C-alpha positions in Angstrom: 19.0 10.9 -6.8 16.0 13.0 -5.9 12.3 12.2 -5.5 12.1 11.7 -9.3 11.8 8.0 -10.0 9.4 5.7 -11.9 6.4 5.0 -9.6 2.8 4.0 -9.8 -0.2 3.5 -7.5 -2.7 0.6 -7.6 -6.0 1.0 -5.8 -8.6 -1.7 -5.3 -11.9 0.2 -4.7 -14.6 -0.9 -2.3 -17.9 -1.7 -4.0 -21.4 -2.4 -2.6 -25.1 -2.3 -3.5 -27.2 -0.2 -1.1 -29.7 -2.5 0.7 -28.2 -5.7 -0.7 -25.2 -6.8 1.4 -25.2 -10.3 -0.3 -24.6 -8.9 -3.8 -21.7 -10.7 -5.6 -18.8 -8.2 -5.6 -17.0 -9.9 -8.4 -19.9 -9.6 -10.8 -20.5 -6.0 -9.6 -16.9 -5.2 -10.3 -17.0 -6.8 -13.7 -20.1 -4.7 -14.7 -18.3 -1.5 -13.5 -15.2 -2.2 -15.6 -17.1 -3.4 -18.6 -19.5 -0.4 -18.5 -16.6 2.0 -18.7 -14.9 -0.1 -21.4 -18.0 -0.2 -23.5 -18.4 3.6 -23.2 -14.9 4.4 -24.2 -14.0 1.7 -26.8 -15.9 3.4 -29.6 -17.1 0.1 -31.0 -13.6 -1.3 -31.3 -12.5 -4.7 -29.9 -10.7 -4.2 -26.7 -7.0 -5.1 -26.4 -6.2 -7.8 -24.0 -3.7 -7.8 -21.1 -0.5 -9.5 -22.0 0.4 -11.8 -19.1 3.4 -13.4 -20.9 6.2 -11.9 -18.9 4.5 -11.8 -15.5 6.1 -13.8 -12.6 4.2 -13.2 -9.4 5.8 -16.1 -7.6 9.4 -14.9 -7.9 10.7 -13.8 -4.5 13.3 -11.1 -4.0 15.0 -13.4 -1.4 16.3 -15.5 -4.3 13.7 -18.2 -5.0 10.4 -18.8 -6.7 7.4 -20.4 -5.0 6.2 -23.6 -6.5 3.0 -22.8 -8.5 1.2 -25.9 -7.1 1.8 -24.7 -3.5 0.8 -21.0 -4.1 -2.4 -19.6 -2.9 -4.8 -18.9 -5.8 -4.8 -15.1 -4.9 -1.1 -15.1 -5.7 -1.6 -16.2 -9.3 -2.1 -12.8 -10.8 -0.6 -13.9 -14.1 -3.7 -16.0 -15.0 -4.9 -16.4 -17.6 -1.3 -16.7 -18.8 -1.2 -17.0 -22.6 1.5 -16.8 -25.2 0.5 -14.8 -28.2 2.4 -16.1 -31.3 -0.4 -15.2 -33.7 -3.7 -13.4 -33.8 -5.8 -16.5 -33.3 -4.2 -17.1 -29.9 -5.4 -13.8 -28.4 -8.4 -15.2 -26.4 -10.9 -13.0 -24.7 -10.7 -13.9 -21.1 -13.7 -11.8 -20.2 -15.8 -13.7 -22.7 -15.0 -16.9 -20.9 -15.4 -15.3 -17.5 -16.9 -11.8 -17.0 -15.1 -11.4 -13.7 -11.8 -11.3 -15.7 -12.8 -7.9 -17.2 -9.6 -6.1 -18.1 -9.1 -2.7 -19.9 -6.0 -0.9 -20.9 -6.7 2.9 -21.0 -5.4 5.6 -23.2 -3.9 7.3 -20.2 -1.6 4.3 -19.9 -3.4 2.8 -16.9 -4.9 -0.6 -16.3 -8.5 -0.9 -15.1 -9.6 -4.4 -14.2 -11.3 -6.8 -11.7 -8.9 -7.9 -9.0 -10.6 -10.6 -7.0 -13.7 -8.9 -5.7 -12.9 -5.3 -6.5 -12.5 -2.9 -9.5 -8.8 -2.0 -9.5 -7.2 1.1 -11.1 -3.5 0.8 -11.7 -2.1 4.1 -12.6 0.4 4.6 -15.4 4.1 5.0 -14.6 5.0 8.6 -13.6 8.2 10.3 -12.5 7.2 12.8 -9.8 5.1 12.8 -6.6 2.8 15.4 -8.1 2.1 13.3 -11.2 1.5 10.3 -8.9 -1.2 12.4 -7.2 -2.6 13.5 -10.6 -3.0 10.1 -12.2 -4.2 8.6 -8.9 -6.9 11.3 -8.8 -7.7 10.5 -12.4 -8.6 7.0 -11.2 -11.2 8.5 -8.9 -12.8 10.2 -11.9 -12.7 7.0 -13.9 -14.5 5.0 -11.1 -17.0 7.8 -10.8 -17.8 7.7 -14.6 -18.0 3.9 -14.4 -20.5 4.1 -11.5 -22.6 6.6 -13.5 -22.5 4.4 -16.7 -23.7 1.4 -14.6 -26.6 3.5 -13.2 -27.6 4.6 -16.6 -27.6 1.1 -18.2 -30.8 -0.8 -18.1 -30.5 -4.2 -16.5 -27.4 -3.3 -14.5 -27.4 -3.0 -10.7 -26.5 0.5 -9.4 -23.5 0.4 -7.1 -21.7 2.6 -4.6 -17.9 2.8 -4.9 -15.5 3.8 -2.1 -11.8 4.6 -2.2 -11.0 2.8 1.0 -9.3 -0.3 2.3 -11.8 -2.3 4.5 -15.4 -3.1 4.8 -15.3 -2.9 8.6 -16.3 -6.6 8.8 -13.0 -8.3 8.5 -12.1 -7.9 4.8 -9.3 -5.6 3.6 -8.3 -4.6 0.1 -5.2 -2.9 -1.0 -3.7 0.3 -2.2 -0.2 -0.7 -3.4 2.7 1.6 -4.4 5.4 0.6 -6.9 8.9 2.1 -7.0 11.5 1.2 -9.6 14.8 0.9 -7.9 18.4 -0.3 -8.5 18.6 -4.1 -8.4 22.2 -3.8 -7.0 20.8 -2.6 -3.7 20.9 -5.6 -1.3 17.3 -6.6 -0.4 18.4 -7.1 3.2 19.1 -3.4 3.3 15.7 -2.7 1.9 14.1 -4.7 4.7 16.3 -3.2 7.5 15.9 0.5 6.5 12.3 0.6 5.2 10.6 -1.3 8.0 10.9 1.5 10.6 10.0 4.0 8.0 6.8 2.2 6.9 5.7 1.5 10.5 6.0 5.3 11.3 5.0 7.0 8.1 1.3 6.2 8.8 1.2 9.3 11.0 0.8 11.3 7.7 -0.3 8.6 5.2 -3.0 6.9 7.3 -6.6 7.2 6.0 -8.2 6.7 9.5 -10.7 4.1 10.5 -13.5 3.7 13.0 -13.0 0.4 14.9 -10.0 -1.6 16.2 -9.0 -5.1 15.1 -9.5 -6.7 11.7 -13.3 -7.0 12.2 -13.6 -3.6 14.0 -15.3 -5.3 17.0 -13.4 -3.1 19.5 -14.7 0.4 19.7 -12.3 3.3 18.9 -10.6 5.2 16.2 -7.2 4.4 14.6 -4.8 6.1 12.2 -4.6 3.5 9.5 -7.2 1.5 7.6 -4.8 -1.3 6.8 -2.4 -1.7 9.8 -4.4 -4.3 11.7 -4.3 -6.6 8.7 -0.5 -7.1 8.7 0.8 -10.2 10.4 4.4 -10.7 9.4 7.5 -8.6 8.8 8.6 -10.0 5.4 6.8 -12.2 2.8 5.5 -12.7 -0.7 1.8 -12.7 0.0 -0.6 -9.7 -0.4 -4.0 -11.0 0.7 -3.0 -13.4 3.5 -0.3 -13.2 6.1 0.3 -9.7 4.8 3.9 -8.5 5.3 5.3 -5.1 6.0 7.9 -5.7 3.3 6.6 -7.5 0.3 9.1 -9.6 -1.6 7.5 -10.0 -5.0 10.3 -9.7 -7.5 8.5 -8.8 -10.7 10.1 -5.6 -12.1 8.1 -5.2 -15.3 11.4 -3.9 -16.7 14.9 -5.1 -17.5 15.4 -7.6 -14.8 19.2 -7.3 -14.6 19.0 -3.6 -13.9 15.8 -3.0 -11.9 13.8 -4.1 -9.0 10.2 -3.0 -8.5 9.6 -2.4 -4.8 5.9 -3.5 -4.3 4.7 -1.6 -1.2 1.4 -3.0 0.2 1.6 -1.4 3.7 -0.3 1.8 2.8 -3.8 3.3 2.8 -5.9 4.8 0.0 -5.6 8.5 0.6 -8.0 11.1 -0.5 -6.0 14.2 0.6 -3.6 15.2 -2.2 -0.9 16.4 0.2 -0.9 13.0 2.0 -0.5 11.2 -1.3 2.3 13.5 -2.4 4.1 12.8 0.9 3.4 9.1 0.7 5.2 8.8 -2.6 7.7 11.6 -2.2 9.1 10.6 1.2 9.4 7.0 0.2 11.2 8.0 -3.0 13.7 10.0 -0.9 14.3 7.2 1.5 14.9 4.9 -1.4 17.4 7.4 -2.9 19.3 7.5 0.4 19.2 3.7 0.6 20.6 3.2 -3.0 23.3 5.7 -2.4 24.4 4.1 0.9 23.6 7.3 2.8 21.5 5.7 5.4 24.5 3.5 6.5 26.3 6.7 7.6 23.2 8.3 9.2 21.5 8.0 12.6 18.3 7.1 10.6 20.1 3.9 9.5 20.2 2.5 13.0 16.5 2.3 13.9 15.7 -1.4 14.0 12.4 -2.1 15.8 12.1 -4.8 18.4 8.7 -6.0 17.2 7.8 -4.3 13.9 4.3 -5.8 13.4 3.3 -5.0 17.0 4.7 -1.5 16.5 2.6 -1.1 13.3 -0.6 -1.9 15.2 0.3 0.2 18.2 1.1 3.3 16.2 -2.2 3.0 14.3 -4.1 2.6 17.6 -2.6 5.9 19.0 -4.1 8.9 17.3 -2.7 11.0 20.2 0.8 10.2 18.8 2.2 9.6 22.3 3.1 5.9 22.1 6.8 5.0 22.1 7.8 2.0 20.1 10.7 -0.1 21.3 13.9 -0.4 19.3 16.1 -3.5 19.5 18.8 -1.6 21.5 16.2 -0.7 24.1 15.6 2.8 23.0 12.0 4.1 22.8 10.8 6.5 20.2 7.5 7.8 18.9 6.5 7.4 15.3 6.9 11.2 14.8 10.4 11.0 16.2 11.3 8.2 13.8 10.0 10.3 10.9 12.1 13.3 12.1 15.2 11.0 12.0 14.4 10.1 8.3 13.7 13.7 7.5 16.9 15.0 9.0 18.8 12.4 7.0 17.1 13.4 3.8 17.8 17.1 4.3 21.5 16.3 4.9 21.6 14.0 1.9 20.0 16.5 -0.5 22.2 19.3 0.8 25.3 17.2 0.3 24.3 16.0 -3.2 22.6 19.1 -4.7 22.9 22.1 -2.4 21.1 25.1 -3.8 20.5 23.2 -7.1 17.9 20.9 -5.7 14.9 20.4 -8.0 11.5 21.9 -7.2 9.8 18.5 -6.6 12.4 17.4 -4.0 12.3 20.8 -2.3 8.5 20.6 -2.1 8.5 17.2 -0.5 11.2 18.2 2.1 9.3 21.4 3.0 5.9 19.7 3.3 7.4 16.8 5.2 8.9 19.1 7.8 5.7 21.2 8.0 3.5 18.2 8.7 5.8 16.7 11.3 6.0 20.1 13.0 2.2 20.3 13.2 1.8 16.7 14.4 4.3 17.4 17.1 2.6 20.6 18.4 -1.1 20.2 17.6 -2.4 17.1 15.7 -5.5 18.8 14.4 -3.5 21.6 12.9 -2.6 19.0 10.2 -6.2 18.4 9.3 -5.9 20.2 5.9 -3.2 17.8 4.7 -3.7 14.4 6.4 -6.7 12.1 5.9 -7.0 10.5 9.3 -6.9 13.8 11.1 -9.4 15.5 8.8 -11.7 12.5 9.3 -11.2 12.4 13.0 -12.0 16.1 13.4 -15.2 15.4 11.4 -16.1 12.4 13.5 -15.4 14.3 16.8 -17.8 16.9 15.7 -20.6 14.3 15.4 -19.6 12.8 18.7 -19.7 16.1 20.5 -22.9 17.3 18.9 -24.9 14.1 19.3 -23.2 12.4 22.3 -22.1 9.4 20.3 -19.8 6.6 21.5 -17.2 5.1 19.2 -19.3 2.0 18.8 -22.2 3.9 17.3 -23.1 2.7 13.8 -23.5 6.3 12.6 -19.8 6.9 13.0 -19.0 3.9 10.8 -21.3 5.3 8.2 -19.5 8.6 8.3 -16.2 6.8 8.0 -17.4 5.0 4.9 -18.9 8.1 3.3 -15.6 9.9 3.6 -14.3 8.0 0.6 -17.5 7.8 -1.5 -16.3 8.7 -5.1 -19.5 10.6 -5.8 -18.8 14.3 -5.2 -22.3 15.0 -4.0 -21.9 12.2 -1.4 -18.2 11.9 -0.5 -17.3 13.8 2.6 -13.8 14.5 1.6 -14.9 16.0 -1.7 -17.3 18.3 0.2 -14.5 19.5 2.5 -12.2 20.1 -0.5 -14.9 22.1 -2.2 -15.2 24.2 0.9 -11.4 24.7 1.1 -11.1 22.8 4.4 -8.5 20.4 3.0 -5.7 21.5 0.8 -5.6 20.6 -2.9 -2.6 20.7 -5.1 -4.0 20.2 -8.6 -6.3 22.0 -10.9 -9.4 19.9 -11.7 -8.9 20.4 -15.5 -5.4 18.8 -15.1 -6.9 15.8 -13.4 -9.6 15.5 -16.0 -7.0 15.7 -18.8 -5.1 12.8 -17.1 -8.2 10.6 -17.4 -7.6 10.2 -21.2 -4.0 11.2 -21.6 -0.8 9.5 -20.4 2.3 11.0 -18.7 4.7 12.2 -21.3 8.0 11.3 -19.5 7.7 7.5 -19.1 7.0 4.5 -21.4 3.3 5.0 -20.5 3.3 7.7 -23.2 4.0 5.1 -25.9 1.4 2.6 -24.5 -1.3 5.2 -24.1 -0.7 6.9 -27.4 -0.7 3.6 -29.3 -4.1 2.8 -27.7 -5.4 6.3 -28.7 -4.0 6.4 -32.2 -4.0 2.7 -33.3 -6.5 1.1 -30.9 -8.1 -1.2 -33.5 -4.7 -2.7 -34.2 -3.5 -3.2 -30.7 -4.1 -6.8 -29.8 -2.7 -6.7 -26.3 -0.4 -4.7 -24.0 1.2 -4.8 -20.6 3.5 -2.7 -18.6 6.5 -3.9 -20.6 5.0 -4.6 -24.1 2.6 -3.5 -26.8 1.4 -6.1 -29.2 0.1 -5.2 -32.7 -2.1 -7.2 -35.1 -1.3 -5.6 -38.4 -2.0 -6.5 -42.0 0.6 -8.3 -43.9 2.3 -9.9 -40.9 1.8 -13.6 -40.2 2.1 -13.2 -36.5 1.4 -10.6 -33.9 4.2 -8.0 -33.5 5.4 -7.5 -30.0 7.1 -4.2 -29.2 9.0 -4.6 -25.9 9.1 -1.6 -23.5 11.4 -2.9 -20.9 13.1 0.5 -20.3 10.6 2.6 -18.4 12.3 5.9 -19.4 12.1 5.1 -23.1 8.9 5.5 -25.1 8.5 9.0 -23.8 7.1 11.9 -25.9 10.7 13.2 -26.3 11.8 9.8 -27.5 8.9 8.6 -29.8 6.6 11.6 -30.2 7.9 12.6 -33.6 7.8 8.9 -34.7 4.2 8.5 -33.7 3.3 11.8 -35.5 4.9 10.5 -38.7 3.1 7.1 -38.5 -0.6 7.4 -39.5 -1.3 3.7 -39.1 -0.1 0.9 -36.9 1.3 -0.7 -40.1 3.5 2.4 -40.6 4.7 2.2 -37.0 5.5 -1.5 -37.0 7.4 -1.0 -40.3 9.4 1.9 -38.8 10.3 -0.1 -35.7 11.2 -3.3 -37.5 12.6 -2.0 -40.7 
């Protein structure tokens, strides 16, 4: 396999009200989601999220957590409702505005997750498309913010694409990778733990402050690293694990596993996002093929993974050596070189000169960034968030003589990820050409309203765009129609992520002018 696999990125955005630290973030998040939904619904009723097949308590280690013992934050399938007929589709957001939930025509989900507006991208197949639809989420949050500001009676908010408030709270950016269920989960843990601990050298977003509450002065590579406490586990908001064990594939369960990666940062730099998804996809390909078992990169078990995760993040000089179980010591960059060399050998063995352009790009950029990190960290500032942010912060420190505990530096850290282009420091650097961009802005804008064409997200998004008034509910693996002449709602399962593409259903959708036509064609 190559870097091409079904992936998606979920981002919980930070939200605040300037001058009002006590504002209720759940209500603020709800008004953000609802403002966007109202502006884009065109007066139609909004389809609901279909929770029917969700199972957030199923663990990849072979058991399911008892619902009565689960932490409330784990119950992401609530409100869980069967939908046998139209009268059973209940508006959760009518009952509770903090349950605001929108399914977008680009195939994404935009909703309130605890105290944050979350954008979950549609399923894509390539790292570049992961960047594209992740960036589309930034534009959706920007438009939401503007809609709130323009609506009388709503409280204007500021929105950040970051992962911590600097006061002890952290919120996630999660990656999802569809993989072969036949791959033993023990191998996933063994091979991915050193990779995740070390990949932060190019995927970290950077942060002012050390420790979960940032009380210790300093700068670190990752926004999230300090919030991880265990090696393996099911939780995502408490006792956070490096390897998350949620076994909820949103696909044919006998064939697929969805690797739910929570140990990552919200990256603004497009190259960093590309590498985050692309390198992980390559490592998964090697893992599924058994290549790592025959490679030096398959023998890198860390002595204390959680401690190593923290230590690497606290070492922007990239000199720290983590201890392996056999007594060896290696830097995070050296660990990444081992994975890169294995990936290069794997791709050469499997594909030779016929390697696809997406895989070749990831390998090339991976090697370039590691080379820069090894020789001069700041030479990677055009590609890597934490380095670009650190260079900016060091400029302020040098000019104004600021220590790391100065509140102005924390304000700069926060402003880095402001989604407003006139305020966000990353966007300003991008406009000046000081960080590298991969995508044309018109392509990102197109992705705001249109789904990828090569996954089932195409069917979901197009059904919303063409037949929105007749779509009662939807989820990652279903679209539910409420059509005339049918006594019950009509569920169309989409359990195969590579079906429902434009190639597969485009002509069918073009022939069907109404949802009734489509349902008849699918059930006839």
